[in-house]
PLY file of the C-alpha trace (Angstrom):
ply
format ascii 1.0
element vertex 288
property float x
property float y
property float z
element edge 287
property int vertex1
property int vertex2
end_header
45.09 -1.72 9.75
46.02 -2.94 6.47
48.39 -5.52 8.08
45.36 -6.62 10.10
43.38 -7.14 7.21
46.18 -8.96 5.38
46.51 -11.23 8.09
42.62 -12.03 8.35
42.69 -12.57 4.69
45.57 -15.21 5.00
43.66 -16.96 7.79
40.79 -17.24 5.65
42.71 -18.51 2.62
44.59 -21.00 4.88
41.24 -22.25 6.49
40.14 -22.87 3.03
43.08 -24.63 2.05
43.53 -26.54 5.15
39.84 -27.61 5.62
38.40 -30.94 4.11
36.67 -30.34 0.91
33.01 -31.70 1.29
31.51 -31.00 -1.96
30.71 -28.15 -4.18
27.53 -26.16 -3.10
25.19 -23.98 -5.13
24.28 -20.90 -3.64
21.02 -18.90 -4.57
20.76 -15.29 -3.78
18.96 -12.21 -5.42
20.84 -10.40 -8.22
20.35 -7.23 -6.87
18.43 -5.39 -4.07
17.55 -1.74 -3.18
18.66 -0.89 0.30
17.11 2.28 2.10
19.53 4.53 4.02
19.16 4.40 7.64
16.83 1.25 7.22
17.61 -2.29 7.13
17.80 -5.14 4.31
17.44 -8.90 4.50
19.30 -10.76 1.90
17.49 -14.07 1.21
20.18 -16.91 0.67
19.93 -20.55 0.42
22.34 -23.51 -0.78
21.94 -26.79 -2.37
24.71 -29.54 -2.02
25.41 -30.96 -5.41
26.37 -34.31 -3.55
23.90 -36.72 -2.12
23.85 -37.40 1.71
25.86 -34.20 2.06
26.08 -32.98 5.79
25.75 -29.38 6.22
25.64 -29.52 10.06
29.43 -28.81 10.15
29.42 -25.82 7.67
30.85 -22.41 8.75
29.94 -19.67 6.43
30.93 -16.08 6.00
29.52 -13.06 4.19
32.01 -10.56 2.65
32.21 -7.31 0.77
34.43 -7.68 -2.19
34.98 -3.93 -2.33
38.79 -3.72 -2.48
41.54 -6.06 -3.10
41.26 -7.46 0.35
37.72 -8.74 1.35
36.12 -7.00 4.26
34.53 -9.65 6.27
30.58 -8.72 6.75
29.65 -11.66 8.97
31.16 -14.43 10.57
30.49 -16.59 13.80
33.76 -15.15 15.10
32.75 -11.60 15.31
36.57 -10.60 15.94
36.91 -11.07 12.23
34.39 -8.95 11.08
35.32 -5.73 9.64
34.96 -2.76 12.06
32.27 -0.87 10.02
30.17 -4.06 9.91
30.22 -4.98 13.45
27.13 -5.01 15.41
25.21 -4.34 12.06
25.04 -8.01 10.62
23.45 -11.34 11.80
22.50 -14.38 10.30
18.81 -14.95 10.34
19.09 -18.51 8.58
20.59 -21.77 9.81
23.41 -23.19 7.80
22.58 -26.81 8.97
19.14 -26.15 7.45
20.90 -24.84 4.06
19.76 -21.14 5.07
22.14 -18.33 4.85
19.87 -15.51 5.06
21.65 -12.39 6.25
20.22 -9.16 7.79
21.99 -5.84 7.68
21.08 -2.91 9.81
21.70 0.79 9.74
22.22 1.04 6.07
24.63 3.72 5.03
25.89 5.12 1.61
29.16 3.29 1.86
27.35 0.03 1.81
26.68 0.08 -1.85
28.24 -2.75 -3.93
28.42 -6.61 -3.94
27.91 -8.97 -0.97
28.98 -12.47 -1.26
28.25 -15.82 0.78
30.76 -18.60 0.86
31.98 -21.28 3.52
35.37 -22.48 4.66
34.56 -25.89 2.90
33.43 -24.51 -0.50
35.81 -25.37 -3.53
34.63 -22.28 -5.42
32.94 -18.94 -4.69
29.53 -18.50 -5.90
26.81 -15.76 -6.60
26.76 -12.31 -5.12
24.05 -9.60 -4.48
24.29 -6.08 -5.57
23.22 -3.38 -3.15
21.73 -0.27 -4.50
21.29 2.71 -1.99
18.03 4.53 -1.96
18.26 8.10 -0.31
14.56 8.73 -0.46
11.44 6.60 0.26
8.74 5.60 -2.35
5.44 7.10 -1.78
2.73 4.92 -0.29
0.30 3.49 -2.74
-3.47 4.03 -2.05
-6.12 2.23 -3.40
-10.09 2.87 -3.29
-12.54 0.13 -3.97
-15.84 1.79 -3.52
-17.69 5.39 -3.87
-18.04 7.48 -0.66
-21.80 7.43 0.31
-22.85 9.36 3.34
-23.35 7.08 6.15
-22.10 4.08 4.46
-18.85 2.18 4.99
-15.82 3.39 2.85
-12.76 1.25 2.39
-9.28 2.41 1.24
-5.89 0.62 1.54
-2.48 2.26 1.53
0.77 -0.17 0.90
4.54 0.45 0.67
7.27 -2.00 -0.21
10.38 -2.45 1.91
13.31 -4.67 2.67
13.27 -4.61 6.33
10.90 -7.19 7.81
12.21 -6.89 11.45
11.48 -3.26 11.36
8.96 -2.79 8.78
7.87 0.75 8.00
4.51 1.81 9.99
1.60 3.01 8.07
-0.75 5.74 9.85
-3.68 7.61 8.86
-4.98 11.17 9.57
-8.17 9.44 10.77
-9.12 6.24 12.77
-6.86 3.29 13.45
-6.65 0.66 10.73
-5.79 -2.92 10.16
-2.15 -3.64 8.97
-1.13 -6.83 7.22
2.35 -7.96 6.30
2.78 -9.97 3.45
5.42 -12.54 3.12
8.82 -11.36 1.47
9.67 -12.62 -2.04
13.27 -12.54 -3.01
13.90 -9.70 -0.22
10.95 -7.62 -1.42
8.45 -7.06 1.25
5.26 -5.32 1.55
3.23 -3.84 4.41
-0.84 -2.97 3.63
-2.91 -0.76 5.79
-6.62 -1.16 5.39
-8.78 1.79 6.58
-12.78 1.72 6.90
-14.82 4.74 7.65
-18.17 6.16 7.72
-18.29 9.18 5.81
-20.40 12.18 6.69
-21.62 15.16 5.06
-18.85 17.38 6.52
-16.10 14.91 5.48
-16.95 15.98 1.61
-13.70 17.30 -0.06
-11.40 16.31 2.82
-8.05 15.01 2.41
-7.23 11.52 3.66
-3.71 10.94 4.16
-1.60 7.93 4.82
1.99 8.27 6.15
4.77 5.56 5.98
7.35 5.99 8.82
10.66 4.08 8.35
13.36 3.17 10.72
15.68 6.02 11.02
12.97 8.83 10.86
12.36 8.94 6.93
8.91 9.53 6.21
6.81 9.79 2.87
2.97 10.31 2.40
0.24 9.93 -0.17
-3.28 11.64 0.21
-6.56 11.14 -1.61
-9.45 13.63 -1.79
-12.76 12.39 -0.48
-15.96 13.34 -2.49
-18.95 12.29 -0.09
-22.17 11.51 -2.15
-25.28 12.45 -0.36
-27.38 9.68 1.04
-30.49 9.06 -1.00
-33.45 10.34 0.96
-36.98 8.85 -0.39
-38.51 11.99 1.39
-36.79 14.05 -1.34
-38.76 12.22 -4.00
-41.96 11.51 -2.25
-42.72 14.99 -0.97
-42.05 16.78 -4.29
-44.44 14.02 -5.92
-47.25 14.71 -3.34
-46.77 18.49 -3.67
-47.37 18.12 -7.37
-50.09 15.91 -7.15
-52.06 18.21 -4.46
-51.17 21.09 -6.61
-52.60 19.49 -9.63
-55.73 18.36 -7.82
-56.44 21.88 -6.29
-55.88 23.37 -9.87
-58.24 20.84 -11.47
-60.76 21.54 -8.93
-60.44 25.30 -9.44
-60.75 24.75 -13.47
-63.96 22.73 -12.79
-65.53 25.35 -10.65
-64.53 28.20 -12.85
-65.69 26.26 -16.01
-68.96 25.43 -14.59
-69.41 28.97 -13.26
-68.71 30.24 -16.82
-71.30 27.91 -18.40
-73.96 29.05 -15.93
-73.14 32.58 -16.85
-73.30 31.75 -20.51
-76.55 30.07 -20.06
-78.01 33.12 -18.05
-76.80 35.35 -20.99
-78.42 33.19 -23.75
-81.75 33.20 -21.55
-81.77 36.93 -21.42
-80.94 37.42 -24.96
-84.12 35.05 -25.88
-86.29 37.00 -23.74
-85.28 40.34 -25.17
-85.81 38.91 -28.78
-89.24 37.80 -28.01
-90.16 41.16 -26.67
-88.71 42.87 -29.86
-90.71 40.31 -32.10
-94.19 41.14 -30.39
-93.39 44.86 -30.69
-92.73 44.50 -34.45
-96.21 42.71 -34.77
-98.10 45.72 -33.40
0 1
1 2
2 3
3 4
4 5
5 6
6 7
7 8
8 9
9 10
10 11
11 12
12 13
13 14
14 15
15 16
16 17
17 18
18 19
19 20
20 21
21 22
22 23
23 24
24 25
25 26
26 27
27 28
28 29
29 30
30 31
31 32
32 33
33 34
34 35
35 36
36 37
37 38
38 39
39 40
40 41
41 42
42 43
43 44
44 45
45 46
46 47
47 48
48 49
49 50
50 51
51 52
52 53
53 54
54 55
55 56
56 57
57 58
58 59
59 60
60 61
61 62
62 63
63 64
64 65
65 66
66 67
67 68
68 69
69 70
70 71
71 72
72 73
73 74
74 75
75 76
76 77
77 78
78 79
79 80
80 81
81 82
82 83
83 84
84 85
85 86
86 87
87 88
88 89
89 90
90 91
91 92
92 93
93 94
94 95
95 96
96 97
97 98
98 99
99 100
100 101
101 102
102 103
103 104
104 105
105 106
106 107
107 108
108 109
109 110
110 111
111 112
112 113
113 114
114 115
115 116
116 117
117 118
118 119
119 120
120 121
121 122
122 123
123 124
124 125
125 126
126 127
127 128
128 129
129 130
130 131
131 132
132 133
133 134
134 135
135 136
136 137
137 138
138 139
139 140
140 141
141 142
142 143
143 144
144 145
145 146
146 147
147 148
148 149
149 150
150 151
151 152
152 153
153 154
154 155
155 156
156 157
157 158
158 159
159 160
160 161
161 162
162 163
163 164
164 165
165 166
166 167
167 168
168 169
169 170
170 171
171 172
172 173
173 174
174 175
175 176
176 177
177 178
178 179
179 180
180 181
181 182
182 183
183 184
184 185
185 186
186 187
187 188
188 189
189 190
190 191
191 192
192 193
193 194
194 195
195 196
196 197
197 198
198 199
199 200
200 201
201 202
202 203
203 204
204 205
205 206
206 207
207 208
208 209
209 210
210 211
211 212
212 213
213 214
214 215
215 216
216 217
217 218
218 219
219 220
220 221
221 222
222 223
223 224
224 225
225 226
226 227
227 228
228 229
229 230
230 231
231 232
232 233
233 234
234 235
235 236
236 237
237 238
238 239
239 240
240 241
241 242
242 243
243 244
244 245
245 246
246 247
247 248
248 249
249 250
250 251
251 252
252 253
253 254
254 255
255 256
256 257
257 258
258 259
259 260
260 261
261 262
262 263
263 264
264 265
265 266
266 267
267 268
268 269
269 270
270 271
271 272
272 273
273 274
274 275
275 276
276 277
277 278
278 279
279 280
280 281
281 282
282 283
283 284
284 285
285 286
286 287
């Protein structure tokens, strides 16, 4: 196996020496990427010729892994040159004729940690490499709430997760109704998927859990939850009825007081009349 790798390395060296040198090319790749175990990762890659009128249609490129003294070929048009542990796991998403050297690597494993570099047989020098950091666990989804949960009114939540595998992006599921999913454009290998859920909360939903789960390629999962507190819908009857009851009660009480006052006044008048008559009688008796 070592001899085979030595022969491959010698062939690559001879190809570089014997091939005509067109120009130097400036290659652009991210400095580092997080790669989730069992998932995939896309390495954005582009290059800019430093010479005008450069014909890139005839370029032949390779990705390699400088893990040992002998470079492990990660991708080559000729798959027979690819190292066994990368065969069937890598493909070029870009087109070299369009100065796009983007690479996809599937089924990320622990031994994939390290540097990955792109070059062509026509380059004068090697250029930038990207550093892989292997993640063994997924991040939790991020949940966002935009309004207060009110009974019988639309309530919206979003759940988002970042990833590096646009061809097999994680699926976001809820323990409620189906939601709308949006895949945002990847930026330097960093991608994001967002799920938007809209529900109509009911009284029985109060203090229940809303759960969002991210399902990754390879069977890895992670979840986030939100406790739902439902505000009761404002009912005008709850205001009108007590007011009416209070007004009616006050009216009845007022009428009752009026009657009682009138009754007491009449009684006082009667007593005063009786006292006057008695006083007159006493006066007549005293005169006799």
